[in-house]
ZAGU-733725 format. One record per residue (C-alpha): y negated, z negated, x; residue in three letters. Coordinates in steps of 0.05 Angstrom, whole numbers, padded with zeros to 5 digits, always signed. Layout:
<kenus>
YZXALA
...
</kenus>
This chain:
<kenus>
-00088+00482+00169MET
-00160+00439+00164LYS
-00201+00410+00218THR
-00242+00359+00218VAL
-00309+00388+00205ALA
-00274+00423+00141GLN
-00251+00354+00113THR
-00293+00316+00063GLN
-00290+00240+00054PHE
-00287+00222-00019ARG
-00255+00166-00055HIS
-00247+00151-00123ILE
-00203+00085-00139PRO
-00142+00091-00186VAL
-00134+00053-00253LEU
-00199+00019-00255VAL
-00204+00002-00326ASP
-00134-00019-00326GLU
-00135-00059-00267VAL
-00198-00098-00294CYS
-00170-00106-00361SER
-00098-00128-00347LEU
-00110-00172-00274LEU
-00178-00218-00299VAL
-00156-00275-00337ASN
-00212-00328-00314ASP
-00285-00286-00308ARG
-00301-00345-00266SER
-00245-00352-00216GLY
-00230-00322-00147ILE
-00203-00258-00140TYR
-00167-00222-00075VAL
-00169-00151-00068ASP
-00114-00147-00010GLY
-00126-00071+00001THR
-00199-00066-00003PHE
-00208+00003+00027GLY
-00275+00031+00007LEU
-00285-00030-00036GLY
-00278+00014-00103GLY
-00235-00045-00148HIS
-00278-00097-00125THR
-00342-00065-00144LYS
-00306-00049-00211ALA
-00283-00127-00217LEU
-00353-00154-00200SER
-00376-00112-00262SER
-00339-00159-00302ILE
-00336-00221-00270LEU
-00390-00275-00279ASN
-00435-00294-00220VAL
-00401-00356-00200ASP
-00335-00323-00184ALA
-00309-00305-00119GLN
-00283-00243-00081LEU
-00238-00233-00024ILE
-00230-00169+00011GLY
-00178-00156+00061ILE
-00159-00088+00093ASP
-00128-00068+00168GLN
-00174-00012+00175ASP
-00244-00036+00211GLN
-00277+00034+00192THR
-00258+00030+00130ALA
-00288-00038+00120LEU
-00353-00017+00154ALA
-00358+00039+00104GLN
-00379-00021+00052PHE
-00443-00042+00033SER
-00443-00107-00004PRO
-00506-00093-00042ASN
-00472-00078-00107SER
-00437-00142-00107ILE
-00470-00203-00139GLN
-00410-00247-00128GLN
-00398-00286-00067SER
-00364-00237-00016LEU
-00316-00247+00041HIS
-00287-00193+00082LEU
-00232-00205+00134GLU
-00203-00150+00181CYS
-00126-00158+00179THR
-00061-00148+00149ASN
-00046-00176+00075PHE
+00011-00206+00097GLU
-00040-00255+00122ASN
-00072-00281+00061LEU
-00048-00352+00067GLU
-00083-00363+00132GLN
-00146-00327+00099VAL
-00145-00374+00040LEU
-00132-00425+00093GLN
-00189-00410+00131ASP
-00243-00404+00076LEU
-00216-00467+00045GLY
-00184-00437-00012VAL
-00115-00469-00037SER
-00106-00420-00102LYS
-00131-00356-00129VAL
-00135-00325-00200HIS
-00124-00257-00180GLY
-00090-00215-00128ILE
-00093-00137-00124LEU
-00055-00091-00079LEU
-00070-00019-00086ASP
-00008+00017-00032LEU
-00041+00078-00028GLY
-00078+00098+00026LEU
-00158+00111+00014ASN
-00186+00177+00017SER
-00233+00155+00078PHE
-00168+00150+00118SER
-00121+00200+00091LEU
-00166+00254+00088ASP
-00184+00237+00168ASP
-00145+00288+00212PRO
-00153+00232+00270GLU
-00110+00184+00234ARG
-00048+00229+00222GLY
-00025+00214+00153PHE
-00031+00285+00124ALA
+00012+00341+00140PHE
-00037+00390+00115SER
-00088+00369+00174LEU
-00088+00378+00247ASP
-00089+00317+00289GLY
-00054+00264+00335PRO
+00015+00232+00309LEU
-00014+00164+00297ASP
-00006+00137+00226MET
-00033+00066+00236ARG
-00073+00031+00184PHE
-00084-00021+00243ASP
-00112+00021+00305ARG
-00103-00035+00346SER
-00032-00037+00334ASN
+00011-00006+00398LYS
+00062+00028+00352ARG
+00044+00095+00332THR
+00086+00158+00300ALA
+00084+00179+00364GLU
+00120+00124+00393THR
+00167+00129+00339VAL
+00173+00207+00348LEU
+00184+00197+00420ASN
+00227+00129+00431GLU
+00271+00125+00369TYR
+00336+00143+00378SER
+00365+00209+00336GLU
+00405+00159+00288GLU
+00346+00117+00283ASN
+00303+00175+00264LEU
+00354+00199+00218ALA
+00352+00124+00185ASN
+00283+00119+00178VAL
+00274+00190+00144ILE
+00332+00180+00093TYR
+00320+00107+00082ARG
+00241+00110+00071PHE
+00229+00180+00049GLY
+00296+00186+00018GLU
+00301+00256+00045GLU
+00378+00289+00046ARG
+00356+00335+00108HIS
+00345+00269+00146SER
+00401+00279+00203ARG
+00380+00356+00208ARG
+00306+00333+00220ILE
+00315+00277+00270ALA
+00360+00333+00313LYS
+00305+00382+00306ARG
+00254+00319+00332ILE
+00300+00299+00399VAL
+00314+00381+00409ASP
+00240+00383+00412LEU
+00223+00327+00452ARG
+00270+00349+00506LYS
+00213+00394+00527ASN
+00154+00350+00520LYS
+00126+00293+00493ARG
+00110+00303+00421LEU
+00040+00276+00406THR
+00010+00323+00346GLN
+00018+00336+00271ILE
+00038+00401+00283ASP
+00100+00388+00325GLU
+00127+00344+00264LEU
+00108+00396+00219ARG
+00144+00450+00261GLU
+00212+00400+00268ALA
+00213+00393+00190VAL
+00190+00467+00172ALA
+00245+00495+00215LYS
+00303+00445+00185SER
+00294+00456+00111VAL
+00293+00510+00053ASP
+00214+00541+00058PRO
+00228+00532-00022ARG
+00228+00459-00011PHE
+00180+00458+00049ARG
+00124+00415+00026ASN
+00164+00362-00008LYS
+00205+00344+00054SER
+00143+00350+00090LEU
+00115+00299+00047ALA
+00178+00253+00051ARG
+00185+00251+00123VAL
+00114+00241+00138PHE
+00117+00181+00083GLN
+00183+00158+00118ALA
+00144+00151+00187PHE
+00082+00119+00155ARG
+00124+00065+00136ILE
+00167+00051+00195GLU
+00094+00054+00232VAL
+00066+00002+00189ASN
+00127-00043+00170ARG
+00103-00032+00095GLU
+00164-00048+00057MET
+00171-00116+00100GLU
+00094-00132+00087VAL
+00102-00120+00016LEU
+00162-00160+00014SER
+00130-00218+00048SER
+00058-00216+00002ILE
+00105-00208-00060LEU
+00135-00284-00036ASP
+00063-00311-00014THR
+00033-00294-00088ALA
+00076-00344-00116ILE
+00050-00396-00078HIS
-00030-00381-00083VAL
-00034-00371-00150LEU
-00060-00411-00199THR
-00022-00416-00268PRO
-00044-00370-00308GLY
-00061-00321-00243GLY
-00043-00252-00238ARG
-00019-00206-00192ILE
-00023-00129-00204ALA
+00011-00080-00156VAL
-00007-00001-00150ILE
+00045+00032-00119SER
+00062+00107-00108TYR
+00132+00121-00089HIS
+00193+00100-00113SER
+00219+00051-00063LEU
+00157+00009-00064GLU
+00152+00013-00143ASP
+00230-00010-00148ARG
+00212-00070-00094MET
+00158-00098-00146VAL
+00194-00087-00213LYS
+00257-00123-00184ASN
+00213-00178-00154HIS
+00177-00192-00227PHE
+00231-00184-00260ARG
+00275-00229-00219ASP
+00224-00282-00226LEU
+00214-00281-00298SER
+00286-00297-00312LEU
+00305-00366-00343ASP
+00362-00391-00332VAL
+00391-00421-00390PRO
+00427-00500-00378ARG
+00499-00497-00366GLN
+00539-00560-00384PRO
+00537-00602-00329GLY
+00479-00581-00303MET
+00431-00623-00263ARG
+00350-00625-00282ASP
+00340-00597-00209ASP
+00386-00544-00217GLU
+00349-00511-00276ILE
+00304-00448-00260LYS
+00243-00438-00293ILE
+00212-00376-00290PRO
+00158-00375-00240LEU
+00117-00310-00269LEU
+00119-00276-00332SER
+00107-00200-00334ARG
+00043-00175-00371ILE
+00072-00110-00360THR
+00143-00094-00376LYS
+00132-00020-00356LYS
+00092+00005-00312PRO
+00014+00030-00325THR
-00001+00103-00312ILE
-00059+00139-00303ALA
-00077+00183-00370THR
-00082+00263-00359GLN
-00158+00254-00356ALA
-00160+00214-00299GLU
-00105+00260-00266ILE
-00154+00312-00274ASP
-00214+00277-00241LEU
-00169+00250-00188ASN
-00105+00278-00174PRO
-00074+00223-00124ARG
-00073+00183-00190SER
-00017+00225-00210ARG
+00042+00186-00178SER
+00009+00115-00184ALA
+00048+00060-00223LYS
+00010-00012-00236LEU
+00052-00071-00253ARG
+00023-00137-00269VAL
+00051-00209-00269ALA
+00021-00281-00290GLU
+00039-00351-00256ARG
+00075-00388-00307THR
+00037-00453-00322SER
+00103-00488-00333ASN
+00127-00480-00263ALA
+00128-00531-00205SER
+00123-00499-00144ASN
</kenus>
């Protein structure tokens, strides 16, 4: 397995051209990168926006934010270290009521993914951490050692869609009877001894995904920000979401679909009962990376971009 010395930090933002072309509807507007990371998407947006536009970057990872140099950004840029579920509070503190675009890239930036100390990658050796926000008390170590066997199985099945969830959960509980689990290789061992070697890497990917989602409340937070976007987007403003696994993409797809449906007037229906669609889907199907981009950046292979626009006739 790779060590710290063997790991190189390299970050290539995915679907950059597609994000810029689909998200920007007002080149002098206010745009939020809710998953700022190392700032790759924000730099790209800056290159096509007018100098009077405003950019707001949000990320939970202070270490990642500290890597960014704002010298290449010509617009006003404000960076905030917090979870993007706090977007409304961030905007309120800045005196901003509406924005013209929100970008959420739900993948891990390479800086964090390739850092063994963060515990995100099963191919590396390091501690069972998996936190986006290092100040949070709950880590993967906490989950693995303190959840019941049933709860562990539920996490693995629900967030990893792993069919051997109960077998893996039992193995985790058996291992922790001897000592507290603290290292990536211990979780790797629990999975490896529970599944067919032919499918080991796929199961490892699903299990690590499941615990990362649980540690960071990812599905709960995503649901929250999708609701928030409706309130802070100006009419004509757009939200773009890049997801990397089926659970996220399904939530985004269903949310955009449900809020874009018009309910026709029925006999006897009052005006206040008529539901006007709040969103218009810019992408009916997800936009995916080209083969050229995948060759350059293999991590873009699973990326799916969906974009929706706040309708101008919605009243709230």
